[in-house]
C-alpha positions, 0 to 999 in steps of 0.5 A: 557501557556499550555493547554490540547490536544484535545483527542477527534479527530481521529488520522490519518491513516497511510499508511500501506505500505513500498517497498523494491526495491532490485531488479527493476523487483521484488519489495517486498510491505510489510504491516506494519500496525497491521491490514490486509489490505482487498480487496488489488490491484495493478495497474500499469500505463501500464494498468496491474492490480492485485487483491491480496485479504487480506494482513496480518500485516508483509505480504510481496508481490512481484510485478512481473514488468517483460516486463516493463520499470520501470523508467517510471512506476507508481504502485497504490495500492488500499485497504479497512482499515479492518473492514470499508468501507473506500477506500484507494489508495497510489502511488509509483514509484521505 
């Protein structure tokens, strides 16, 4: 039996980042969404953090991981969704 889909439910929010680890000391993180990411911050498991501000759609940000062991490093990206107070975090390893 066919039934109508519930179109009133909000669609899931996709993580807007992709990582390009061409160089393990300088991976590039790209905002792959159609909206800016606000108040973007990057935290490394070795205690180093960096404030990137707003990252526009399609914008690439190169991270400098010099002086670290990328095999044991976890990178966390935190941001606010554009025009909301919702904060998100996403973690990755190389």
